[in-house]
N, C-alpha and C positions, 0 to 999 in steps of 0.2 A: 177336681177343681179345674176350672177353665181360665186360662191366662192369655191375655193379649200382650205379646212382646212387640216392641217397636224399635227398629234399628235401621241405620242408613246403609249397612253392609252386613253380609252374612256368608260364611264359608259353607259350601264351596263355590257359591255363585259370584260373589264380588268381595274382594278383600284388599284393604290398604294397610291393615295392621291388626293388632290383637283383638280389637272390638269384634271383627268378623268371626274370629275363632270362638269367642265367648258366645256370640249370638247363635252360632251354629251348634255348639256343643252343649250348652246348658239345657235347651229343650229336650234333647235326647237323654240327658242325665236325669231329668225330672220325670220322664215317662214312667219308670218303674215305681215311682213314689205316688202314682195316681194323679199326676198333674198333666193335663193336656195343654200344650202351648201352641198358639197360632201366631206366627211372626209376620208383622206388616213391614214390608220393605218397598223402596221405590222401584218403579219399573224401568230401570236402565236398559238400554238396548242389549247389553250382554246378558242380563237376567232373562229378558223375554226370549232371547235366542236359545238359552240353555234349557229352559223348562219345556215340558211337553204335556199337552192335555189340559192346559189351564182353562177354567170355566168362569165366565163373568157371573158375579153374585151380587153386585150393586153398582149403580151408576150415580155419579155426582154431576149434576148439570152446572153447578156453580160452587166449586171448591176454591175459595179465594179468587173467584173470577175465572177459573179454568174448568174445563170439562175433564172428567176422570172416571175410570172404571176400576172397580176392585175385582181382581181375578183370584180364584182359589185353586191351589194345586198342591200335590204332595211331591216332594223331591228329596230323594235319598233319606227318607225317614222324617223329613221336616214338613210340618204343615204350614204352608205359606199363604199369605194374602199379599198380592202384588198390586201396588197402586200404579195403574197404567195411565199416566198423564203425559202424553207426548210433548205438550208445550213446556213441560217442566223438566222432563228427563231424557227425551229423545234427542241427544246431541253428542257431538264428539268430545273426547276427553275422558277424564275419570269422574268418580262420584262427586268430587268437590272442585276440581280444577279443569280448566279448558286445555286444549292441546298445547298452549304456550306455557302452561304451569301456573296460570293466574286463576284466582277464585272466580267461579261463575258469579256474575254481578247480581243475579237474583237468587243466590243461595238462601237468603232469608225466606223467600217465598216458597222455594222448593221444599224446604224442611218444615216451614210452618204448615204448609198444605199436608205434609205427611202426618204431623201432629194433629191437625184438625180432623183428618180422616180417622185417625185413631180414636179421638174423642167421640166422633159420631158412631163408630163401630162399638165402642164401649157403651154407648147409649142404646144400642140395640137395632141399628139400621139393617143389619144382616138378618135375613129371614132364618129363624130357627137356631140362632146362636148368639149368645151374649156372654162376654167374659165376666168372671167374678173379680178380676183384678187386672190392672194395666201395669206393665213393667217397661219403662222407657230407658233407653241406653244413650247416654251422652247428650250433648247440646242439640244434636240434630233431631232428637225425639223428645226433648225435655219440655216442649210446649204442650205436649199432650195433657198433663195435669193442669196446665194453665187454662186450656180450652174447656176442660171439665169443670174447673172451679168457677170460671166466669161465663160459662155457657148457659143456655136455657134448658139443658137436659140434665137428668139426675146424675150426680157424681158417683164414680166408682172408686174403691180403694186403689192406691197407686204407689209405685216405688220408682225412684230414679237412681240409676247407677252411674257414678262418675268413673269413667275409665282413665281420663287424664284431664285434670282441672285446668291445664294450660289452654285448652281449647274450649271456649265458652260461648261462641255464637253471639258476639256483640255487634250490634248494627246501629246506624244513625237513627235518631228519634223519628225522622221523616218517614220511616217504613211502618210506623205504628198504624197509620191510617189504613194500610193495606192488610192488616192482620184480622180485621173483623172481630175486634174485641171491644167491650164497652169502655168509655173514657176512663172510668175509675181503675181499670187494669193497669194503666200507666201511672203507677205509684210505687212507693218504696215497698209496699206489701206485695206488689205484683211484678211487672217486667221492667220497671224503670231501674236503670243501672248507670249511675254517674251521668245522668242526662241522656243516655242512650237506651236502646232496648237490649236487654240481656236474656237470651233464650235459656241458658243454663240457670242463670240467677232466678228467672221466673219459675222454672221447674222446681228448684230447691225450695222456693217459698211456698209452693202450692201442693207439693206431693206429700203423701202421708209417711213415707219412709225414704231415707237416703242411704244408699249403700255405695261402697267403693271397694276396690279390688284387692285390698290386703289390710290387715289390722294396723300395720305400721303406717300405711299411707293415710288411713282414717285419722290417726293422731297427727300426722304431719300437716294435713291440710287445715288444721285448726290454728296453724301458726302463720305469721306474715311471710315467712321464708318460702312456704309451699302453698299457701292458700290462694295466691294469685289474685288478691283483692276480694275474694269471697269468704275469707276466714271468719268475718263477722257474721255473715248470713248463716254459715254452717255452725258456728259456735252457738248461735241462738237456738239451734235445733239439734244440739249434740245428743239429746235424749233419743232422737230418731235416727241417729247415725250408726251404721254397722259396717265393719270391715270384714269382707269375706274373700279369702284368697281364691284366685282363679285356679281351675284345673286345666288339663289338656285331654283331648280325645285319645285315650290309651289304645284304641284300635287303629287309628290313623298313624299314631306315633308309637310304633312297636318294632324294635330292631330285630325281633324274631320273625317278623312277617312282612316288613316294609318293602314294597316292590320298587321303591325309588333308590335303594342302596345296593351296593355291589355284592355284599355277602351278609347273611343273617347270623345273628349271635344272640346271646342272653347273658344275664349275670352269672348263671351257672356254667356257661360254656362260652368263653370269649375268644376261642382260638382263631376264629375267622375275622375278628375285627380288624386286624392289620391289613386285610385285603381292601377294606374301605379306605384305610389310611393311604395305601398306595394309589387308589383311585383319586383321592383328593389331591395328592401331590401331582399326579399326572394331569389332572384338569387345570390346575393353576400353574403348571410348569415349574414345580418346586423340586429341589434336589431330593433324591430318594435316600436320605441318610437318617440317622436315628435322632437327630435334634427334634425337639418337640414342635409340633405344628399348632400354633395358636390361630384360631379362626375368629372372624367377626361376621355376624349376620344381623344387620341393623340398618336403620335409617342413619345416614351420615349427617348428624346434626349436633349442635352444642349440647342439647339436653342429654343425648346419649353418650356424651364425653368423647366424641370422636376426634375433637381437636387435641385432646390429651394423647390419644393413640398415635396420631401423626408425629407427636414429639418423642415417642418411645420406640418407634420402628427401628431406629438405628441400634438401640440397646438390645432389642430382641435378637436382631441379626448378630450383633457382636458377641452375644452369649451363646450362639449356636442354634438359636431358634429360627422358625420360619413363620410367616404370617400370610394367611389367606383371607381376603376381604370380599364379602358379598353385600352389596347395598347401593343406595343412591341417596342423594340429598343435596346439601349445600355445595354450590359450584367450587368454592375455595377448598373445601375438604376433599371433594372428588379429585381436584387437581393435586392436592398434597399426597393423596394415596397413589395417584398415577406416577408422581415423581418418585415416591419410595419404591414402587415396582420397577421403574426404569433404573433406579440407582442400585437395586439389589436383585438382578435377574437370578432366578433359582431360589431366592430366599423370601421374596415378597410377591404375592400374586393378587390380582384384582379382577373382580367381575362386577361391573356396574349394572344396576337394574335389580329386578325382583325375579327370583327363580326358585319356585317351590321344590322341585326335585333336587336341585343342587343344595338347598338348605338342609334337606334330610341327609344327603350324603356327607355334608360337612360335619353335622352332629355325629354321624356314625364313624367318621374317620379321623377327625381332629383330636388332638390330645387335650386341648383346653380351649375354652371360649372366653373372650374378653368382653365384659359388659360394664364399662366404667361410667354408668349413667349418673348424672348429677341428681336426678330424681326419677323414680320408676314406680308408678302406682302399683303394678303387680309384676309385669314382665312374664312372658311365656317362654322366651328363648332359653332362660336358665332351666325351666322345667323340662323342655325338650332335651337339653344337655344332660340333665340328671338321668333322664330315661335312657339315654344312649351312651352313658359312660364317658361323656366329654366334660372334663372338670371345669365348672364355672368359676371365673375370677371376676368378682363383682364389687361394685361400690356398696357401702353399708347404708342402704336407703330403701324405704318402701317395701315392696314385695320381695326384692332381692334379699333384704335382711331377714325376712320371714321364712324364706324357703331354702336358703343355702346355709349349711352348718360349717362355720369357719374351722379350718385345720389348725387350731391352736393346740397347745400341748395336751390339755385335758381332753379335748375331743378326739385327738389322735390316739391317746392312750385308751380311751373308751371305745375306739373303733367306730365312731359315729360321724366323723368329719366327711363332708361331701364336696367341699370347695374352699375357695379363698375369698374372704371379705377384706375390704380395706376402707379406712377412714383416717384422715379427711380425704374427700374425693377431689384430689388435685394431683399435680404432676409428681410431687414427692410421694404421695400415698400410692399412686399407681406403680411407681418405680420400685417401691418397697415390696408391693404385692407380687410384682414380676420376679424379684429376687427370691422371695419365698417360694414361688411356684417352681422356679428352676431347681431349687434345692430339693423340693418334694419329688420332682420328676427324676432326679438322680437316684432316688431309692425306689426302684420299680416295684418292689414288693408292697411298699406303703402306697404307692400310686394306684396299683391295682386294687388294693383294699378300698381306697376312696372311690374308685370307679364303681366297684360292686355295691358299696353302700349307697351311692347315689342312685344306682339303677333299682335298688330295693325301695327307694323313697316312694311314698304314696303321692303321686302328682296327678291322680285322676280327679274326676269331678264328684266322686261319690260323697265324700264328707261335705264338700261345699254345697252340693245339690240338697243335701239334707238340711243344711242351715238356711238356704233359700226357701225350701218348702216350709220350714217352721216359721220363717218371717211372713210368708204368704198367708199361712194359716192364722197367725195373730192379726194381720191386717183385715182379713175377711171376717174373722169372728167379731172384731171390734165394730165393723161396719163404718158408716160415715156419720 
């Protein structure tokens, strides 16, 4: 089977979050199942600089008014199609934000063009290759099925994956004229969304299958509390909705071989794990005592519950714990964590920004990781933690609820507990979870049992890839 995936970022070339990890890992997991995926991504400067030997395979003279070239290249096992459109992507800043942290004003055009190119490729503009199915990721690619539905070319089966429904690609109706769609596409059945243009909304209306990144999140987004205004659209298509939990690349994230950590270990032999713990403490300037190290590897935002964490830093320290924080986000939250680090030298450490090697070391050396997300479609951080024997303390929501087994009495007695869940996801819930975690940590035999059980969890892509493969097969067999 031939699949065209469409994504705005892909690991290891460009990454702002979990979307990139999924876009990079899923094609590799599908290969053994007889599915070849070619992934269309934007030609950001960092992408073009990183790949070697890219060859032009198609040219667009008028892609929403812009010139563009499709380049094909293989990079670290990934078959890539790169949309090289300098007027859209050759600029400073990140994939979505300018150097000042503000959305690029033409993001609507940048990602509509990506989707339009995907639709043209699906229709067969590349010599000698045409996909059987198109898999679009998030709002940046969700217009691909819209262009296939309303275009003049034959439609192909499609799926849209929602990685986080909070990000929808909603733009003023004035941009519709620049999308090169027929007038009737601006309707409730198409891209019209509360008088604006909704990229994700349009994709959900026109795709043949909707997936999201955990079974619990698939149920949550049917409710007003989590659907972010799209619960009605999704509810009308509930028969086409599937929740498939993400996996992780078990080769990249393997404490037995990871080159980014100080000492290797496994569930069968954890003797050298404390060396990583010492390295984490040294990096963050934390005291080298036996109090538990809690880590945070996250965007510092309200969604991730980071405001709750700033409120409990004092309690963590008072109980003898330490806190190591890696991330960036809201200025007020960054300031609050800086204040905590200044207030408690040797007990609270902070590293602002994104640091992939450090995130590996923190998973390998911290005792527990705090993930108090108010909503979490899937989450990959807790999967990395399980793999590395770092006990996840998580809010009971979405993929966190699906992947972490709470250390309640029954689970502990059955020796299956892998972490601590808490609900409600508020300050009192988090404080109770911390107290439970401290009590568990006092029993090192029990703690080690939980670590080893987590490390034995199947967090790979194997089962999820099989579910995607089965979904693809159903869509292709049904046809259009």
